[in-house]
CHARMM internal coordinates of N, CA and C (Angstrom, degrees):
IC EDIT
DIST 1 N 1 CA 1.4439
DIST 1 CA 1 C 1.5144
ANGL 1 N 1 CA 1 C 111.38
DIST 1 C 2 N 1.2265
ANGL 1 CA 1 C 2 N 122.05
DIHE 1 N 1 CA 1 C 2 N -1.42
DIST 2 N 2 CA 1.4666
ANGL 1 C 2 N 2 CA 127.88
DIHE 1 CA 1 C 2 N 2 CA 170.22
DIST 2 CA 2 C 1.5234
ANGL 2 N 2 CA 2 C 114.74
DIHE 1 C 2 N 2 CA 2 C 28.07
DIST 2 C 3 N 1.3030
ANGL 2 CA 2 C 3 N 117.97
DIHE 2 N 2 CA 2 C 3 N 57.97
DIST 3 N 3 CA 1.4551
ANGL 2 C 3 N 3 CA 121.28
DIHE 2 CA 2 C 3 N 3 CA 175.03
DIST 3 CA 3 C 1.5165
ANGL 3 N 3 CA 3 C 114.79
DIHE 2 C 3 N 3 CA 3 C 80.25
DIST 3 C 4 N 1.3303
ANGL 3 CA 3 C 4 N 117.77
DIHE 3 N 3 CA 3 C 4 N -2.90
DIST 4 N 4 CA 1.4561
ANGL 3 C 4 N 4 CA 119.88
DIHE 3 CA 3 C 4 N 4 CA 177.96
DIST 4 CA 4 C 1.5227
ANGL 4 N 4 CA 4 C 109.26
DIHE 3 C 4 N 4 CA 4 C -76.09
DIST 4 C 5 N 1.3101
ANGL 4 CA 4 C 5 N 115.22
DIHE 4 N 4 CA 4 C 5 N 140.29
DIST 5 N 5 CA 1.4583
ANGL 4 C 5 N 5 CA 119.32
DIHE 4 CA 4 C 5 N 5 CA 178.18
DIST 5 CA 5 C 1.5258
ANGL 5 N 5 CA 5 C 108.60
DIHE 4 C 5 N 5 CA 5 C -86.15
DIST 5 C 6 N 1.3111
ANGL 5 CA 5 C 6 N 115.95
DIHE 5 N 5 CA 5 C 6 N 129.61
DIST 6 N 6 CA 1.4528
ANGL 5 C 6 N 6 CA 121.08
DIHE 5 CA 5 C 6 N 6 CA 178.83
DIST 6 CA 6 C 1.5183
ANGL 6 N 6 CA 6 C 108.31
DIHE 5 C 6 N 6 CA 6 C -98.74
DIST 6 C 7 N 1.3151
ANGL 6 CA 6 C 7 N 116.13
DIHE 6 N 6 CA 6 C 7 N 124.83
DIST 7 N 7 CA 1.4597
ANGL 6 C 7 N 7 CA 120.56
DIHE 6 CA 6 C 7 N 7 CA 178.20
DIST 7 CA 7 C 1.5183
ANGL 7 N 7 CA 7 C 108.71
DIHE 6 C 7 N 7 CA 7 C -87.44
DIST 7 C 8 N 1.3050
ANGL 7 CA 7 C 8 N 116.21
DIHE 7 N 7 CA 7 C 8 N 125.42
DIST 8 N 8 CA 1.4542
ANGL 7 C 8 N 8 CA 121.07
DIHE 7 CA 7 C 8 N 8 CA 176.63
DIST 8 CA 8 C 1.5158
ANGL 8 N 8 CA 8 C 108.83
DIHE 7 C 8 N 8 CA 8 C -122.57
DIST 8 C 9 N 1.3113
ANGL 8 CA 8 C 9 N 114.52
DIHE 8 N 8 CA 8 C 9 N 153.80
DIST 9 N 9 CA 1.4518
ANGL 8 C 9 N 9 CA 118.68
DIHE 8 CA 8 C 9 N 9 CA 177.51
DIST 9 CA 9 C 1.5180
ANGL 9 N 9 CA 9 C 109.42
DIHE 8 C 9 N 9 CA 9 C -70.65
DIST 9 C 10 N 1.3243
ANGL 9 CA 9 C 10 N 116.93
DIHE 9 N 9 CA 9 C 10 N 142.79
DIST 10 N 10 CA 1.4663
ANGL 9 C 10 N 10 CA 118.92
DIHE 9 CA 9 C 10 N 10 CA 178.17
DIST 10 CA 10 C 1.5238
ANGL 10 N 10 CA 10 C 110.04
DIHE 9 C 10 N 10 CA 10 C -67.38
DIST 10 C 11 N 1.3085
ANGL 10 CA 10 C 11 N 115.95
DIHE 10 N 10 CA 10 C 11 N 152.77
DIST 11 N 11 CA 1.4645
ANGL 10 C 11 N 11 CA 121.49
DIHE 10 CA 10 C 11 N 11 CA 176.84
DIST 11 CA 11 C 1.5268
ANGL 11 N 11 CA 11 C 108.93
DIHE 10 C 11 N 11 CA 11 C -61.63
DIST 11 C 12 N 1.3142
ANGL 11 CA 11 C 12 N 115.68
DIHE 11 N 11 CA 11 C 12 N 142.56
DIST 12 N 12 CA 1.4623
ANGL 11 C 12 N 12 CA 120.38
DIHE 11 CA 11 C 12 N 12 CA 179.04
DIST 12 CA 12 C 1.5243
ANGL 12 N 12 CA 12 C 110.26
DIHE 11 C 12 N 12 CA 12 C -55.88
DIST 12 C 13 N 1.3071
ANGL 12 CA 12 C 13 N 115.60
DIHE 12 N 12 CA 12 C 13 N 132.86
DIST 13 N 13 CA 1.4635
ANGL 12 C 13 N 13 CA 121.67
DIHE 12 CA 12 C 13 N 13 CA 179.02
DIST 13 CA 13 C 1.5231
ANGL 13 N 13 CA 13 C 107.64
DIHE 12 C 13 N 13 CA 13 C -128.63
DIST 13 C 14 N 1.3177
ANGL 13 CA 13 C 14 N 116.65
DIHE 13 N 13 CA 13 C 14 N 107.67
DIST 14 N 14 CA 1.4595
ANGL 13 C 14 N 14 CA 120.37
DIHE 13 CA 13 C 14 N 14 CA -175.32
DIST 14 CA 14 C 1.5230
ANGL 14 N 14 CA 14 C 112.66
DIHE 13 C 14 N 14 CA 14 C -62.19
DIST 14 C 15 N 1.3108
ANGL 14 CA 14 C 15 N 117.34
DIHE 14 N 14 CA 14 C 15 N -23.68
DIST 15 N 15 CA 1.4660
ANGL 14 C 15 N 15 CA 119.03
DIHE 14 CA 14 C 15 N 15 CA -179.61
DIST 15 CA 15 C 1.5189
ANGL 15 N 15 CA 15 C 111.73
DIHE 14 C 15 N 15 CA 15 C -69.21
DIST 15 C 16 N 1.3299
ANGL 15 CA 15 C 16 N 117.68
DIHE 15 N 15 CA 15 C 16 N -25.79
DIST 16 N 16 CA 1.4625
ANGL 15 C 16 N 16 CA 120.10
DIHE 15 CA 15 C 16 N 16 CA 178.23
DIST 16 CA 16 C 1.5211
ANGL 16 N 16 CA 16 C 112.29
DIHE 15 C 16 N 16 CA 16 C -102.51
DIST 16 C 17 N 1.3194
ANGL 16 CA 16 C 17 N 118.54
DIHE 16 N 16 CA 16 C 17 N -16.88
DIST 17 N 17 CA 1.4589
ANGL 16 C 17 N 17 CA 121.71
DIHE 16 CA 16 C 17 N 17 CA -176.72
DIST 17 CA 17 C 1.5165
ANGL 17 N 17 CA 17 C 113.31
DIHE 16 C 17 N 17 CA 17 C -103.63
DIST 17 C 18 N 1.3169
ANGL 17 CA 17 C 18 N 117.66
DIHE 17 N 17 CA 17 C 18 N -5.97
DIST 18 N 18 CA 1.4610
ANGL 17 C 18 N 18 CA 121.62
DIHE 17 CA 17 C 18 N 18 CA -177.21
DIST 18 CA 18 C 1.5177
ANGL 18 N 18 CA 18 C 111.15
DIHE 17 C 18 N 18 CA 18 C -55.10
DIST 18 C 19 N 1.3228
ANGL 18 CA 18 C 19 N 117.53
DIHE 18 N 18 CA 18 C 19 N -44.70
DIST 19 N 19 CA 1.4629
ANGL 18 C 19 N 19 CA 119.59
DIHE 18 CA 18 C 19 N 19 CA -176.21
DIST 19 CA 19 C 1.5210
ANGL 19 N 19 CA 19 C 111.26
DIHE 18 C 19 N 19 CA 19 C -64.85
DIST 19 C 20 N 1.3135
ANGL 19 CA 19 C 20 N 117.40
DIHE 19 N 19 CA 19 C 20 N -35.28
DIST 20 N 20 CA 1.4634
ANGL 19 C 20 N 20 CA 120.22
DIHE 19 CA 19 C 20 N 20 CA 177.57
DIST 20 CA 20 C 1.5181
ANGL 20 N 20 CA 20 C 111.69
DIHE 19 C 20 N 20 CA 20 C -66.05
DIST 20 C 21 N 1.3219
ANGL 20 CA 20 C 21 N 116.75
DIHE 20 N 20 CA 20 C 21 N -41.85
DIST 21 N 21 CA 1.4589
ANGL 20 C 21 N 21 CA 120.54
DIHE 20 CA 20 C 21 N 21 CA 178.72
DIST 21 CA 21 C 1.5202
ANGL 21 N 21 CA 21 C 110.60
DIHE 20 C 21 N 21 CA 21 C -69.36
DIST 21 C 22 N 1.3129
ANGL 21 CA 21 C 22 N 117.46
DIHE 21 N 21 CA 21 C 22 N -35.54
DIST 22 N 22 CA 1.4585
ANGL 21 C 22 N 22 CA 121.15
DIHE 21 CA 21 C 22 N 22 CA 177.12
DIST 22 CA 22 C 1.5246
ANGL 22 N 22 CA 22 C 110.00
DIHE 21 C 22 N 22 CA 22 C -66.52
DIST 22 C 23 N 1.3200
ANGL 22 CA 22 C 23 N 117.16
DIHE 22 N 22 CA 22 C 23 N -39.93
DIST 23 N 23 CA 1.4617
ANGL 22 C 23 N 23 CA 121.05
DIHE 22 CA 22 C 23 N 23 CA 177.29
DIST 23 CA 23 C 1.5274
ANGL 23 N 23 CA 23 C 110.23
DIHE 22 C 23 N 23 CA 23 C -60.01
DIST 23 C 24 N 1.3302
ANGL 23 CA 23 C 24 N 117.10
DIHE 23 N 23 CA 23 C 24 N -45.03
DIST 24 N 24 CA 1.4656
ANGL 23 C 24 N 24 CA 120.58
DIHE 23 CA 23 C 24 N 24 CA 178.34
DIST 24 CA 24 C 1.5255
ANGL 24 N 24 CA 24 C 111.06
DIHE 23 C 24 N 24 CA 24 C -61.51
DIST 24 C 25 N 1.3192
ANGL 24 CA 24 C 25 N 116.67
DIHE 24 N 24 CA 24 C 25 N -42.87
DIST 25 N 25 CA 1.4644
ANGL 24 C 25 N 25 CA 120.66
DIHE 24 CA 24 C 25 N 25 CA -179.78
DIST 25 CA 25 C 1.5295
ANGL 25 N 25 CA 25 C 110.84
DIHE 24 C 25 N 25 CA 25 C -63.72
DIST 25 C 26 N 1.3206
ANGL 25 CA 25 C 26 N 117.15
DIHE 25 N 25 CA 25 C 26 N -45.72
DIST 26 N 26 CA 1.4729
ANGL 25 C 26 N 26 CA 120.45
DIHE 25 CA 25 C 26 N 26 CA 178.76
DIST 26 CA 26 C 1.5198
ANGL 26 N 26 CA 26 C 110.95
DIHE 25 C 26 N 26 CA 26 C -62.98
DIST 26 C 27 N 1.3249
ANGL 26 CA 26 C 27 N 116.92
DIHE 26 N 26 CA 26 C 27 N -39.41
DIST 27 N 27 CA 1.4651
ANGL 26 C 27 N 27 CA 120.90
DIHE 26 CA 26 C 27 N 27 CA 178.59
DIST 27 CA 27 C 1.5222
ANGL 27 N 27 CA 27 C 110.78
DIHE 26 C 27 N 27 CA 27 C -63.42
DIST 27 C 28 N 1.3245
ANGL 27 CA 27 C 28 N 116.95
DIHE 27 N 27 CA 27 C 28 N -41.39
DIST 28 N 28 CA 1.4609
ANGL 27 C 28 N 28 CA 121.32
DIHE 27 CA 27 C 28 N 28 CA 178.12
DIST 28 CA 28 C 1.5240
ANGL 28 N 28 CA 28 C 110.65
DIHE 27 C 28 N 28 CA 28 C -60.78
DIST 28 C 29 N 1.3116
ANGL 28 CA 28 C 29 N 116.92
DIHE 28 N 28 CA 28 C 29 N -44.65
DIST 29 N 29 CA 1.4640
ANGL 28 C 29 N 29 CA 120.80
DIHE 28 CA 28 C 29 N 29 CA -179.88
DIST 29 CA 29 C 1.5271
ANGL 29 N 29 CA 29 C 110.61
DIHE 28 C 29 N 29 CA 29 C -65.12
DIST 29 C 30 N 1.3117
ANGL 29 CA 29 C 30 N 117.42
DIHE 29 N 29 CA 29 C 30 N -39.33
DIST 30 N 30 CA 1.4789
ANGL 29 C 30 N 30 CA 120.27
DIHE 29 CA 29 C 30 N 30 CA 177.35
DIST 30 CA 30 C 1.5228
ANGL 30 N 30 CA 30 C 110.81
DIHE 29 C 30 N 30 CA 30 C -63.37
DIST 30 C 31 N 1.3278
ANGL 30 CA 30 C 31 N 117.20
DIHE 30 N 30 CA 30 C 31 N -40.82
DIST 31 N 31 CA 1.4629
ANGL 30 C 31 N 31 CA 120.52
DIHE 30 CA 30 C 31 N 31 CA 176.67
DIST 31 CA 31 C 1.5245
ANGL 31 N 31 CA 31 C 110.31
DIHE 30 C 31 N 31 CA 31 C -61.50
DIST 31 C 32 N 1.3249
ANGL 31 CA 31 C 32 N 117.03
DIHE 31 N 31 CA 31 C 32 N -42.17
DIST 32 N 32 CA 1.4636
ANGL 31 C 32 N 32 CA 120.71
DIHE 31 CA 31 C 32 N 32 CA 178.05
DIST 32 CA 32 C 1.5261
ANGL 32 N 32 CA 32 C 110.90
DIHE 31 C 32 N 32 CA 32 C -61.44
DIST 32 C 33 N 1.3302
ANGL 32 CA 32 C 33 N 116.68
DIHE 32 N 32 CA 32 C 33 N -40.11
DIST 33 N 33 CA 1.4665
ANGL 32 C 33 N 33 CA 120.65
DIHE 32 CA 32 C 33 N 33 CA 178.51
DIST 33 CA 33 C 1.5226
ANGL 33 N 33 CA 33 C 111.14
DIHE 32 C 33 N 33 CA 33 C -60.92
DIST 33 C 34 N 1.3235
ANGL 33 CA 33 C 34 N 116.48
DIHE 33 N 33 CA 33 C 34 N -29.60
DIST 34 N 34 CA 1.4595
ANGL 33 C 34 N 34 CA 121.56
DIHE 33 CA 33 C 34 N 34 CA -178.82
DIST 34 CA 34 C 1.5246
ANGL 34 N 34 CA 34 C 112.60
DIHE 33 C 34 N 34 CA 34 C -94.96
DIST 34 C 35 N 1.3395
ANGL 34 CA 34 C 35 N 117.01
DIHE 34 N 34 CA 34 C 35 N 12.90
DIST 35 N 35 CA 1.4506
ANGL 34 C 35 N 35 CA 120.84
DIHE 34 CA 34 C 35 N 35 CA 174.04
DIST 35 CA 35 C 1.5173
ANGL 35 N 35 CA 35 C 116.48
DIHE 34 C 35 N 35 CA 35 C 91.73
DIST 35 C 36 N 1.2945
ANGL 35 CA 35 C 36 N 118.65
DIHE 35 N 35 CA 35 C 36 N 1.79
DIST 36 N 36 CA 1.4700
ANGL 35 C 36 N 36 CA 122.25
DIHE 35 CA 35 C 36 N 36 CA 179.86
DIST 36 CA 36 C 1.5170
ANGL 36 N 36 CA 36 C 108.75
DIHE 35 C 36 N 36 CA 36 C -96.90
DIST 36 C 37 N 1.3203
ANGL 36 CA 36 C 37 N 117.59
DIHE 36 N 36 CA 36 C 37 N 112.74
DIST 37 N 37 CA 1.4633
ANGL 36 C 37 N 37 CA 121.50
DIHE 36 CA 36 C 37 N 37 CA -178.83
DIST 37 CA 37 C 1.5202
ANGL 37 N 37 CA 37 C 109.89
DIHE 36 C 37 N 37 CA 37 C -94.39
DIST 37 C 38 N 1.2973
ANGL 37 CA 37 C 38 N 116.31
DIHE 37 N 37 CA 37 C 38 N 122.17
DIST 38 N 38 CA 1.4611
ANGL 37 C 38 N 38 CA 123.39
DIHE 37 CA 37 C 38 N 38 CA 174.70
DIST 38 CA 38 C 1.5205
ANGL 38 N 38 CA 38 C 107.85
DIHE 37 C 38 N 38 CA 38 C -124.78
DIST 38 C 39 N 1.3099
ANGL 38 CA 38 C 39 N 116.07
DIHE 38 N 38 CA 38 C 39 N 144.88
DIST 39 N 39 CA 1.4612
ANGL 38 C 39 N 39 CA 120.69
DIHE 38 CA 38 C 39 N 39 CA 179.07
DIST 39 CA 39 C 1.5226
ANGL 39 N 39 CA 39 C 109.02
DIHE 38 C 39 N 39 CA 39 C -85.95
DIST 39 C 40 N 1.3379
ANGL 39 CA 39 C 40 N 117.77
DIHE 39 N 39 CA 39 C 40 N 117.52
DIST 40 N 40 CA 1.4657
ANGL 39 C 40 N 40 CA 119.42
DIHE 39 CA 39 C 40 N 40 CA 179.48
DIST 40 CA 40 C 1.5228
ANGL 40 N 40 CA 40 C 112.28
DIHE 39 C 40 N 40 CA 40 C -58.90
DIST 40 C 41 N 1.3266
ANGL 40 CA 40 C 41 N 116.95
DIHE 40 N 40 CA 40 C 41 N -32.19
DIST 41 N 41 CA 1.4610
ANGL 40 C 41 N 41 CA 120.27
DIHE 40 CA 40 C 41 N 41 CA 177.80
DIST 41 CA 41 C 1.5164
ANGL 41 N 41 CA 41 C 112.03
DIHE 40 C 41 N 41 CA 41 C -62.92
DIST 41 C 42 N 1.3370
ANGL 41 CA 41 C 42 N 116.41
DIHE 41 N 41 CA 41 C 42 N -36.62
DIST 42 N 42 CA 1.4651
ANGL 41 C 42 N 42 CA 120.18
DIHE 41 CA 41 C 42 N 42 CA 176.03
DIST 42 CA 42 C 1.5239
ANGL 42 N 42 CA 42 C 110.67
DIHE 41 C 42 N 42 CA 42 C -67.23
DIST 42 C 43 N 1.3199
ANGL 42 CA 42 C 43 N 115.81
DIHE 42 N 42 CA 42 C 43 N -40.31
DIST 43 N 43 CA 1.4645
ANGL 42 C 43 N 43 CA 119.51
DIHE 42 CA 42 C 43 N 43 CA 179.32
DIST 43 CA 43 C 1.5246
ANGL 43 N 43 CA 43 C 111.34
DIHE 42 C 43 N 43 CA 43 C -64.88
DIST 43 C 44 N 1.3201
ANGL 43 CA 43 C 44 N 116.52
DIHE 43 N 43 CA 43 C 44 N -29.44
DIST 44 N 44 CA 1.4640
ANGL 43 C 44 N 44 CA 121.33
DIHE 43 CA 43 C 44 N 44 CA -178.02
DIST 44 CA 44 C 1.5257
ANGL 44 N 44 CA 44 C 112.13
DIHE 43 C 44 N 44 CA 44 C -90.71
DIST 44 C 45 N 1.3135
ANGL 44 CA 44 C 45 N 116.99
DIHE 44 N 44 CA 44 C 45 N 7.89
DIST 45 N 45 CA 1.4595
ANGL 44 C 45 N 45 CA 121.76
DIHE 44 CA 44 C 45 N 45 CA -172.96
DIST 45 CA 45 C 1.5148
ANGL 45 N 45 CA 45 C 116.45
DIHE 44 C 45 N 45 CA 45 C -52.30
DIST 45 C 46 N 1.3115
ANGL 45 CA 45 C 46 N 118.63
DIHE 45 N 45 CA 45 C 46 N -41.73
DIST 46 N 46 CA 1.4665
ANGL 45 C 46 N 46 CA 121.46
DIHE 45 CA 45 C 46 N 46 CA -177.55
DIST 46 CA 46 C 1.5244
ANGL 46 N 46 CA 46 C 113.13
DIHE 45 C 46 N 46 CA 46 C -101.26
DIST 46 C 47 N 1.3144
ANGL 46 CA 46 C 47 N 116.60
DIHE 46 N 46 CA 46 C 47 N 9.12
DIST 47 N 47 CA 1.4648
ANGL 46 C 47 N 47 CA 119.92
DIHE 46 CA 46 C 47 N 47 CA 179.97
DIST 47 CA 47 C 1.5272
ANGL 47 N 47 CA 47 C 110.14
DIHE 46 C 47 N 47 CA 47 C -79.95
DIST 47 C 48 N 1.3167
ANGL 47 CA 47 C 48 N 114.92
DIHE 47 N 47 CA 47 C 48 N 155.56
DIST 48 N 48 CA 1.4635
ANGL 47 C 48 N 48 CA 119.27
DIHE 47 CA 47 C 48 N 48 CA 172.66
DIST 48 CA 48 C 1.5303
ANGL 48 N 48 CA 48 C 108.17
DIHE 47 C 48 N 48 CA 48 C -70.19
DIST 48 C 49 N 1.3103
ANGL 48 CA 48 C 49 N 116.75
DIHE 48 N 48 CA 48 C 49 N 168.33
DIST 49 N 49 CA 1.4660
ANGL 48 C 49 N 49 CA 120.26
DIHE 48 CA 48 C 49 N 49 CA 178.25
DIST 49 CA 49 C 1.5246
ANGL 49 N 49 CA 49 C 110.96
DIHE 48 C 49 N 49 CA 49 C -58.52
DIST 49 C 50 N 1.3243
ANGL 49 CA 49 C 50 N 116.78
DIHE 49 N 49 CA 49 C 50 N -40.87
DIST 50 N 50 CA 1.4655
ANGL 49 C 50 N 50 CA 120.82
DIHE 49 CA 49 C 50 N 50 CA -179.96
DIST 50 CA 50 C 1.5250
ANGL 50 N 50 CA 50 C 110.88
DIHE 49 C 50 N 50 CA 50 C -65.37
DIST 50 C 51 N 1.3244
ANGL 50 CA 50 C 51 N 116.56
DIHE 50 N 50 CA 50 C 51 N -44.46
DIST 51 N 51 CA 1.4590
ANGL 50 C 51 N 51 CA 120.29
DIHE 50 CA 50 C 51 N 51 CA 178.63
DIST 51 CA 51 C 1.5250
ANGL 51 N 51 CA 51 C 110.70
DIHE 50 C 51 N 51 CA 51 C -62.35
DIST 51 C 52 N 1.3275
ANGL 51 CA 51 C 52 N 116.39
DIHE 51 N 51 CA 51 C 52 N -45.04
DIST 52 N 52 CA 1.4640
ANGL 51 C 52 N 52 CA 121.42
DIHE 51 CA 51 C 52 N 52 CA -178.83
DIST 52 CA 52 C 1.5360
ANGL 52 N 52 CA 52 C 110.61
DIHE 51 C 52 N 52 CA 52 C -60.74
DIST 52 C 53 N 1.3172
ANGL 52 CA 52 C 53 N 116.71
DIHE 52 N 52 CA 52 C 53 N -43.78
DIST 53 N 53 CA 1.4623
ANGL 52 C 53 N 53 CA 120.87
DIHE 52 CA 52 C 53 N 53 CA 179.77
DIST 53 CA 53 C 1.5293
ANGL 53 N 53 CA 53 C 110.92
DIHE 52 C 53 N 53 CA 53 C -60.87
DIST 53 C 54 N 1.3163
ANGL 53 CA 53 C 54 N 116.72
DIHE 53 N 53 CA 53 C 54 N -45.20
DIST 54 N 54 CA 1.4696
ANGL 53 C 54 N 54 CA 120.82
DIHE 53 CA 53 C 54 N 54 CA 179.22
DIST 54 CA 54 C 1.5214
ANGL 54 N 54 CA 54 C 110.28
DIHE 53 C 54 N 54 CA 54 C -65.65
DIST 54 C 55 N 1.3260
ANGL 54 CA 54 C 55 N 116.80
DIHE 54 N 54 CA 54 C 55 N -46.41
DIST 55 N 55 CA 1.4624
ANGL 54 C 55 N 55 CA 121.38
DIHE 54 CA 54 C 55 N 55 CA -178.42
DIST 55 CA 55 C 1.5289
ANGL 55 N 55 CA 55 C 111.18
DIHE 54 C 55 N 55 CA 55 C -60.05
DIST 55 C 56 N 1.3272
ANGL 55 CA 55 C 56 N 117.10
DIHE 55 N 55 CA 55 C 56 N -48.46
DIST 56 N 56 CA 1.4616
ANGL 55 C 56 N 56 CA 120.43
DIHE 55 CA 55 C 56 N 56 CA -178.19
DIST 56 CA 56 C 1.5353
ANGL 56 N 56 CA 56 C 110.97
DIHE 55 C 56 N 56 CA 56 C -64.99
DIST 56 C 57 N 1.3202
ANGL 56 CA 56 C 57 N 117.21
DIHE 56 N 56 CA 56 C 57 N -35.57
DIST 57 N 57 CA 1.4667
ANGL 56 C 57 N 57 CA 120.55
DIHE 56 CA 56 C 57 N 57 CA 176.46
DIST 57 CA 57 C 1.5243
ANGL 57 N 57 CA 57 C 110.68
DIHE 56 C 57 N 57 CA 57 C -65.67
DIST 57 C 58 N 1.3296
ANGL 57 CA 57 C 58 N 117.20
DIHE 57 N 57 CA 57 C 58 N -39.29
DIST 58 N 58 CA 1.4664
ANGL 57 C 58 N 58 CA 120.35
DIHE 57 CA 57 C 58 N 58 CA 179.28
DIST 58 CA 58 C 1.5264
ANGL 58 N 58 CA 58 C 110.91
DIHE 57 C 58 N 58 CA 58 C -69.22
DIST 58 C 59 N 1.3387
ANGL 58 CA 58 C 59 N 117.61
DIHE 58 N 58 CA 58 C 59 N -37.40
DIST 59 N 59 CA 1.4663
ANGL 58 C 59 N 59 CA 120.70
DIHE 58 CA 58 C 59 N 59 CA 175.83
DIST 59 CA 59 C 1.5274
ANGL 59 N 59 CA 59 C 109.21
DIHE 58 C 59 N 59 CA 59 C -60.76
DIST 59 C 60 N 1.3236
ANGL 59 CA 59 C 60 N 116.70
DIHE 59 N 59 CA 59 C 60 N -48.26
DIST 60 N 60 CA 1.4669
ANGL 59 C 60 N 60 CA 120.68
DIHE 59 CA 59 C 60 N 60 CA 179.35
DIST 60 CA 60 C 1.5279
ANGL 60 N 60 CA 60 C 110.90
DIHE 59 C 60 N 60 CA 60 C -60.44
DIST 60 C 61 N 1.3189
ANGL 60 CA 60 C 61 N 116.71
DIHE 60 N 60 CA 60 C 61 N -41.93
DIST 61 N 61 CA 1.4655
ANGL 60 C 61 N 61 CA 121.04
DIHE 60 CA 60 C 61 N 61 CA 179.57
DIST 61 CA 61 C 1.5257
ANGL 61 N 61 CA 61 C 110.92
DIHE 60 C 61 N 61 CA 61 C -60.40
DIST 61 C 62 N 1.3336
ANGL 61 CA 61 C 62 N 117.06
DIHE 61 N 61 CA 61 C 62 N -48.79
DIST 62 N 62 CA 1.4658
ANGL 61 C 62 N 62 CA 120.04
DIHE 61 CA 61 C 62 N 62 CA -177.15
DIST 62 CA 62 C 1.5259
ANGL 62 N 62 CA 62 C 111.64
DIHE 61 C 62 N 62 CA 62 C -69.76
DIST 62 C 63 N 1.3348
ANGL 62 CA 62 C 63 N 118.38
DIHE 62 N 62 CA 62 C 63 N -34.43
DIST 63 N 63 CA 1.4670
ANGL 62 C 63 N 63 CA 120.35
DIHE 62 CA 62 C 63 N 63 CA 174.22
DIST 63 CA 63 C 1.5239
ANGL 63 N 63 CA 63 C 109.87
DIHE 62 C 63 N 63 CA 63 C -62.94
DIST 63 C 64 N 1.3150
ANGL 63 CA 63 C 64 N 116.69
DIHE 63 N 63 CA 63 C 64 N -43.11
DIST 64 N 64 CA 1.4607
ANGL 63 C 64 N 64 CA 121.30
DIHE 63 CA 63 C 64 N 64 CA 179.72
DIST 64 CA 64 C 1.5281
ANGL 64 N 64 CA 64 C 110.64
DIHE 63 C 64 N 64 CA 64 C -62.58
DIST 64 C 65 N 1.3170
ANGL 64 CA 64 C 65 N 116.48
DIHE 64 N 64 CA 64 C 65 N -44.05
DIST 65 N 65 CA 1.4754
ANGL 64 C 65 N 65 CA 120.16
DIHE 64 CA 64 C 65 N 65 CA 177.91
DIST 65 CA 65 C 1.5169
ANGL 65 N 65 CA 65 C 110.51
DIHE 64 C 65 N 65 CA 65 C -59.54
DIST 65 C 66 N 1.3134
ANGL 65 CA 65 C 66 N 116.78
DIHE 65 N 65 CA 65 C 66 N -42.04
DIST 66 N 66 CA 1.4568
ANGL 65 C 66 N 66 CA 121.43
DIHE 65 CA 65 C 66 N 66 CA -179.24
DIST 66 CA 66 C 1.5262
ANGL 66 N 66 CA 66 C 110.69
DIHE 65 C 66 N 66 CA 66 C -65.90
DIST 66 C 67 N 1.3222
ANGL 66 CA 66 C 67 N 117.36
DIHE 66 N 66 CA 66 C 67 N -40.78
DIST 67 N 67 CA 1.4666
ANGL 66 C 67 N 67 CA 120.00
DIHE 66 CA 66 C 67 N 67 CA -178.60
DIST 67 CA 67 C 1.5292
ANGL 67 N 67 CA 67 C 111.20
DIHE 66 C 67 N 67 CA 67 C -66.79
DIST 67 C 68 N 1.3126
ANGL 67 CA 67 C 68 N 118.06
DIHE 67 N 67 CA 67 C 68 N -28.40
DIST 68 N 68 CA 1.4651
ANGL 67 C 68 N 68 CA 120.73
DIHE 67 CA 67 C 68 N 68 CA 178.21
DIST 68 CA 68 C 1.5271
ANGL 68 N 68 CA 68 C 112.14
DIHE 67 C 68 N 68 CA 68 C -78.60
DIST 68 C 69 N 1.3326
ANGL 68 CA 68 C 69 N 117.03
DIHE 68 N 68 CA 68 C 69 N -19.63
DIST 69 N 69 CA 1.4632
ANGL 68 C 69 N 69 CA 120.50
DIHE 68 CA 68 C 69 N 69 CA 179.12
DIST 69 CA 69 C 1.5238
ANGL 69 N 69 CA 69 C 111.83
DIHE 68 C 69 N 69 CA 69 C -81.06
DIST 69 C 70 N 1.3269
ANGL 69 CA 69 C 70 N 116.90
DIHE 69 N 69 CA 69 C 70 N -21.30
DIST 70 N 70 CA 1.4744
ANGL 69 C 70 N 70 CA 120.17
DIHE 69 CA 69 C 70 N 70 CA -176.62
DIST 70 CA 70 C 1.5034
ANGL 70 N 70 CA 70 C 111.68
DIHE 69 C 70 N 70 CA 70 C -76.70
END
COOR INIT
IC SEED 1 N 1 CA 1 C
IC BUILD
């Protein structure tokens, strides 16, 4: 690399990415409400273990909130 700077992606930080994962989870639940079934596991396919854990927890949270509203 002879003095060239290599740009790398920053390590995943759940404190800054939580809102993005929550947005995806809420969007998935809204799609389900409108009759479109998507597998959250498929959506989490390329996520890190930490991202997947947060995402799946947010999906469960929003499903639970929805079930209490009915």
